[in-house]
MDTraj code that builds the backbone (N, CA, C; nanometers):
import mdtraj as md
import numpy as np

residues = "MET PRO SER PRO ASP PRO HIS ASP ASP THR SER CYS ASP TYR GLU GLN PHE GLU LYS GLU GLN LEU THR GLN ASP ARG ASP ALA ILE GLY VAL ASP THR ALA ASP VAL ASP ASP ASP GLU VAL ALA GLN ARG LEU VAL ASN ASP LEU VAL ASP ALA ALA VAL VAL THR LEU VAL PRO GLU ASP GLN VAL LEU VAL HIS GLU PRO SER GLY THR THR PHE ASP SER THR THR GLN LEU VAL VAL PHE HIS ARG GLY TRP ALA ALA GLY ARG ASP ALA ASP VAL GLU ALA GLU".split()
xyz = np.array([
    [-0.9332, 0.4479, -14.4870],
    [-1.0246, 0.3657, -14.4073],
    [-0.9430, 0.2846, -14.3299],
    [-0.9753, 0.2972, -14.1752],
    [-0.8805, 0.2418, -14.1105],
    [-0.9131, 0.0913, -14.1232],
    [-0.8153, -0.0046, -14.0831],
    [-0.8057, -0.1448, -14.0914],
    [-0.9030, -0.1678, -13.9409],
    [-0.9798, -0.2907, -13.9974],
    [-1.0649, -0.3590, -13.8832],
    [-0.9930, -0.3957, -13.7876],
    [-1.0399, -0.4114, -13.6709],
    [-0.9574, -0.4484, -13.5284],
    [-0.9745, -0.6078, -13.5360],
    [-0.8673, -0.6347, -13.5396],
    [-0.8571, -0.8102, -13.5366],
    [-0.9303, -0.8737, -13.4063],
    [-0.9536, -0.8294, -13.3110],
    [-1.0068, -0.8765, -13.1980],
    [-1.1540, -0.8571, -13.2064],
    [-1.2064, -0.7631, -13.2924],
    [-1.3507, -0.7789, -13.3406],
    [-1.4100, -0.8505, -13.4619],
    [-1.3015, -0.9409, -13.4748],
    [-1.3264, -1.0072, -13.6016],
    [-1.4483, -1.1144, -13.5749],
    [-1.5496, -1.1247, -13.6585],
    [-1.6797, -1.1791, -13.6093],
    [-1.7130, -1.2715, -13.7146],
    [-1.6140, -1.3234, -13.8203],
    [-1.6331, -1.3812, -13.9526],
    [-1.6242, -1.5737, -13.8485],
    [-1.6907, -1.6183, -13.9558],
    [-1.7285, -1.7515, -13.9064],
    [-1.5649, -1.8163, -13.8906],
    [-1.5962, -1.9561, -13.8075],
    [-1.4811, -1.9981, -13.7341],
    [-1.3938, -2.0528, -13.8764],
    [-1.4662, -2.0992, -13.9652],
    [-1.3767, -2.1680, -14.0635],
    [-1.3166, -2.0753, -14.1462],
    [-1.3670, -1.9235, -14.1354],
    [-1.2962, -1.8381, -14.2471],
    [-1.1784, -1.7919, -14.1536],
    [-1.1703, -1.7910, -14.0242],
    [-1.0587, -1.7744, -13.9334],
    [-0.9754, -1.8841, -13.9514],
    [-1.0011, -2.0075, -13.9463],
    [-0.8980, -2.0939, -13.9941],
    [-0.8222, -2.1163, -14.1060],
    [-0.9076, -2.0742, -14.2053],
    [-0.8663, -2.0446, -14.3394],
    [-0.7365, -1.9422, -14.3488],
    [-0.7807, -1.8153, -14.2952],
    [-0.7059, -1.7325, -14.2683],
    [-0.5474, -1.7524, -14.1991],
    [-0.5773, -1.8426, -14.1183],
    [-0.4503, -1.9100, -14.0441],
    [-0.3741, -1.9891, -14.0974],
    [-0.4270, -2.0779, -14.2094],
    [-0.3645, -2.1661, -14.2587],
    [-0.2793, -2.0842, -14.3691],
    [-0.3429, -1.9860, -14.4377],
    [-0.2784, -1.8912, -14.5440],
    [-0.1592, -1.8386, -14.4858],
    [-0.1646, -1.8000, -14.3656],
    [-0.0885, -1.7222, -14.2828],
    [0.0196, -1.8379, -14.2863],
    [0.0293, -1.9484, -14.2490],
    [0.1131, -2.0542, -14.1968],
    [0.2019, -2.0763, -14.3341],
    [0.1319, -2.1031, -14.4850],
    [0.1305, -2.1066, -14.5855],
    [0.2552, -2.0145, -14.6078],
    [0.2368, -1.9041, -14.5904],
    [0.3034, -1.7670, -14.6563],
    [0.4298, -1.7840, -14.5749],
    [0.4552, -1.8320, -14.4451],
    [0.5581, -1.8474, -14.3617],
    [0.6454, -1.9717, -14.4124],
    [0.5660, -2.0774, -14.4692],
    [0.6607, -2.1739, -14.5071],
    [0.7305, -2.1439, -14.6412],
    [0.6486, -2.0788, -14.7455],
    [0.6896, -2.0551, -14.8717],
    [0.8123, -1.9522, -14.8341],
    [0.8549, -1.8611, -14.7256],
    [0.9419, -1.7451, -14.7021],
    [1.0573, -1.8258, -14.6812],
    [1.1190, -1.9343, -14.7222],
    [1.2111, -1.9897, -14.6912],
    [1.3612, -1.8926, -14.7138],
    [1.4531, -1.9113, -14.6235],
    [1.5467, -1.8057, -14.6227],
    [1.6620, -1.8838, -14.7166],
    [1.7042, -1.7948, -14.8405],
    [1.8021, -1.8478, -14.9488],
    [1.9035, -1.7456, -14.9459],
    [1.8752, -1.6385, -14.8713],
    [1.9838, -1.5055, -14.8792],
    [2.1187, -1.5849, -14.8822],
    [2.1960, -1.6663, -14.7842],
    [2.3114, -1.7177, -14.7827],
    [2.3449, -1.8066, -14.8968],
    [2.2587, -1.8240, -14.9977],
    [2.3253, -1.9116, -15.1362],
    [2.3313, -1.8147, -15.2453],
    [2.3797, -1.6898, -15.2261],
    [2.4296, -1.6101, -15.3278],
    [2.5482, -1.6205, -15.3753],
    [2.6483, -1.7082, -15.3162],
    [2.7644, -1.7297, -15.3346],
    [2.7954, -1.8922, -15.3645],
    [2.8616, -1.8881, -15.4810],
    [2.9063, -2.0084, -15.5650],
    [2.9947, -2.1013, -15.4603],
    [3.0683, -2.0520, -15.3820],
    [3.1296, -2.1444, -15.2831],
    [3.0381, -2.2005, -15.1626],
    [2.9580, -2.1417, -15.1181],
    [2.8498, -2.1648, -15.0234],
    [2.7544, -2.3030, -15.0840],
    [2.6977, -2.2420, -15.2184],
    [2.6089, -2.3425, -15.2786],
    [2.6935, -2.4654, -15.3170],
    [2.8336, -2.4773, -15.3545],
    [2.8940, -2.6069, -15.3836],
    [2.9095, -2.6980, -15.2734],
    [2.9299, -2.6053, -15.1436],
    [2.9327, -2.6619, -15.0138],
    [2.8199, -2.7383, -14.9877],
    [2.6936, -2.6738, -14.9604],
    [2.5850, -2.7313, -14.9647],
    [2.5368, -2.8174, -15.0535],
    [2.5764, -2.8425, -15.1591],
    [2.5464, -2.9535, -15.2658],
    [2.6092, -3.0647, -15.2312],
    [2.7633, -3.0287, -15.2057],
    [2.8097, -3.1879, -15.1744],
    [2.7771, -3.2165, -15.0244],
    [2.7296, -3.1406, -14.9145],
    [2.6692, -3.2174, -14.8275],
    [2.5400, -3.2887, -14.8545],
    [2.4586, -3.2384, -14.9577],
    [2.3454, -3.3216, -15.0194],
    [2.3951, -3.4638, -15.1147],
    [2.4948, -3.4633, -15.1476],
    [2.5690, -3.5756, -15.2298],
    [2.5985, -3.6685, -15.1387],
    [2.6541, -3.6203, -15.0111],
    [2.6964, -3.6958, -14.9171],
    [2.5936, -3.7627, -14.8539],
    [2.4549, -3.6917, -14.8266],
    [2.3490, -3.7416, -14.7710],
    [2.2684, -3.8499, -14.8796],
    [2.2952, -3.8525, -14.9855],
    [2.2655, -3.9174, -15.1258],
    [2.0802, -3.8697, -15.1537],
    [2.0963, -3.7290, -15.1318],
    [1.9956, -3.6650, -15.1854],
    [1.9870, -3.6119, -15.3097],
    [2.1515, -3.5756, -15.3553],
    [2.1778, -3.5043, -15.4862],
    [2.2690, -3.6236, -15.5488],
    [2.2224, -3.6503, -15.6948],
    [2.3428, -3.7332, -15.7766],
    [2.4171, -3.6639, -15.8740],
    [2.5366, -3.6663, -15.8920],
    [2.5947, -3.6008, -15.9891],
    [2.6070, -3.7048, -16.1249],
    [2.5822, -3.6048, -16.2281],
    [2.5763, -3.6785, -16.3493],
    [2.6650, -3.6279, -16.4740],
    [2.7954, -3.6316, -16.4281],
    [2.9080, -3.5852, -16.5208],
    [2.8922, -3.5685, -16.6688],
    [2.8422, -3.6984, -16.6870],
    [2.8543, -3.6900, -16.8830],
    [2.7442, -3.5861, -16.9174],
    [2.6568, -3.5674, -16.8523],
    [2.5230, -3.4453, -16.9098],
    [2.5433, -3.3234, -16.8355],
    [2.6684, -3.2992, -16.7066],
    [2.6810, -3.2162, -16.6314],
    [2.5822, -3.1547, -16.5997],
    [2.5050, -3.2415, -16.5327],
    [2.3985, -3.1851, -16.4066],
    [2.3728, -3.2557, -16.2884],
    [2.3021, -3.2076, -16.2065],
    [2.2859, -3.2469, -16.0748],
    [2.1247, -3.3159, -16.0737],
    [2.0729, -3.4321, -16.0153],
    [1.9704, -3.4925, -16.0084],
    [1.9066, -3.4785, -15.8495],
    [1.8300, -3.4116, -15.8125],
    [1.7609, -3.3893, -15.6843],
    [1.6756, -3.5240, -15.6747],
    [1.7478, -3.6219, -15.6096],
    [1.6436, -3.7861, -15.6162],
    [1.5096, -3.7702, -15.5505],
    [1.4993, -3.6894, -15.4541],
    [1.3500, -3.7444, -15.4072],
    [1.2692, -3.6647, -15.4896],
    [1.2881, -3.5772, -15.5814],
    [1.1966, -3.5011, -15.6841],
    [1.2232, -3.5292, -15.8334],
    [1.3701, -3.6002, -15.8424],
    [1.3826, -3.6231, -15.9836],
    [1.3932, -3.5042, -16.0707],
    [1.4023, -3.4010, -15.9982],
    [1.4539, -3.2977, -16.0972],
    [1.5734, -3.2593, -16.1177],
    [1.6234, -3.2103, -16.2463],
    [1.7568, -3.1968, -16.2790],
    [1.7939, -3.0428, -16.2835],
    [1.9225, -3.0318, -16.2587],
    [1.9473, -2.8852, -16.2368],
    [2.1320, -2.8795, -16.3068],
    [2.1423, -2.7769, -16.3590],
    [2.2877, -2.7374, -16.4030],
    [2.3286, -2.6259, -16.3271],
    [2.2737, -2.5734, -16.2305],
    [2.3504, -2.4877, -16.1204],
    [2.3500, -2.5380, -16.0099],
    [2.4433, -2.5104, -15.9014],
    [2.4512, -2.5348, -15.7663],
    [2.3608, -2.4479, -15.7039],
    [2.3601, -2.3623, -15.7175],
    [2.2802, -2.2661, -15.6621],
    [2.1086, -2.2800, -15.6700],
    [2.0790, -2.2773, -15.8006],
    [1.9327, -2.3257, -15.8190],
    [1.9099, -2.4691, -15.7612],
    [1.9744, -2.5692, -15.7542],
    [1.9598, -2.6770, -15.6658],
    [1.9502, -2.6537, -15.5393],
    [2.0455, -2.6089, -15.4666],
    [2.0044, -2.5451, -15.3152],
    [1.9024, -2.4777, -15.2908],
    [1.8630, -2.3827, -15.3666],
    [1.7284, -2.3139, -15.3538],
    [1.6059, -2.3832, -15.3645],
    [1.5988, -2.4780, -15.4649],
    [1.5066, -2.5442, -15.4785],
    [1.4782, -2.6440, -15.3622],
    [1.6114, -2.6967, -15.3263],
    [1.6036, -2.7943, -15.2245],
    [1.5506, -2.7600, -15.0963],
    [1.5871, -2.6462, -15.0619],
    [1.5187, -2.5554, -14.9295],
    [1.3793, -2.5659, -14.9564],
    [1.3413, -2.5039, -15.0563],
    [1.2018, -2.4876, -15.0920],
    [1.1350, -2.6299, -15.0549],
    [1.1759, -2.7328, -15.1195],
    [1.1064, -2.8472, -15.1521],
    [1.1401, -2.8979, -14.9802],
    [1.2268, -2.8754, -14.9302],
    [1.2378, -2.9423, -14.7890],
    [1.1246, -2.8894, -14.6850],
    [1.0941, -2.7283, -14.6967],
    [1.0198, -2.6690, -14.5906],
    [0.8797, -2.7102, -14.6687],
    [0.8560, -2.7213, -14.7947],
    [0.7149, -2.7778, -14.8148],
    [0.6832, -2.9003, -14.7538],
    [0.7806, -2.9887, -14.7477],
    [0.7484, -3.1059, -14.6803],
    [0.7442, -3.1116, -14.5436],
    [0.8003, -3.0176, -14.4497],
    [0.8064, -2.9759, -14.3220],
    [0.6343, -2.9255, -14.3028],
    [0.6420, -2.8184, -14.3795],
    [0.5307, -2.7624, -14.3577],
    [0.4079, -2.8774, -14.3643],
    [0.3954, -2.9776, -14.4512],
    [0.3000, -3.0793, -14.5148],
    [0.2959, -3.1817, -14.3665],
    [0.4199, -3.2179, -14.2989],
    [0.4215, -3.3097, -14.1820],
    [0.3354, -3.2167, -14.0710],
    [0.3643, -3.0803, -14.0428],
    [0.3003, -3.0519, -13.9203],
    [0.1696, -3.0039, -13.9424],
    [0.1402, -2.9868, -14.0679],
    [-0.0254, -2.9848, -14.1010],
    [-0.0984, -3.1240, -14.0763],
    [-0.0095, -3.2249, -14.0484],
    [-0.1116, -3.3850, -14.0433],
    [-0.1477, -3.3858, -13.9047],
])
top = md.Topology()
chain = top.add_chain()
for i, resn in enumerate(residues, 1):
    res = top.add_residue(resn, chain, resSeq=i)
    for name in ("N", "CA", "C"):
        top.add_atom(name, md.element.get_by_symbol(name[0]), res)
traj = md.Trajectory(xyz[None], top)
């Protein structure tokens, strides 16, 4: 079955609006984390977050605390990927307002 022509879309305006919002949400979720597959890169990015007071090191527990969310991590890579997604979500919320 051929796909419908998007130019012939006769659905209600609110349905078109919802489709557009879902597309924007999917774009925001698609945060690029491909460059965080290297431990050295992740460590450098975590150091930048520590310098910016976004992350706190807790040496006695061997964890990293993401201050804005209160989430703890024991992996620099997981922290960086989480922070990028968290930041992208916040940016998407700001743009939606």
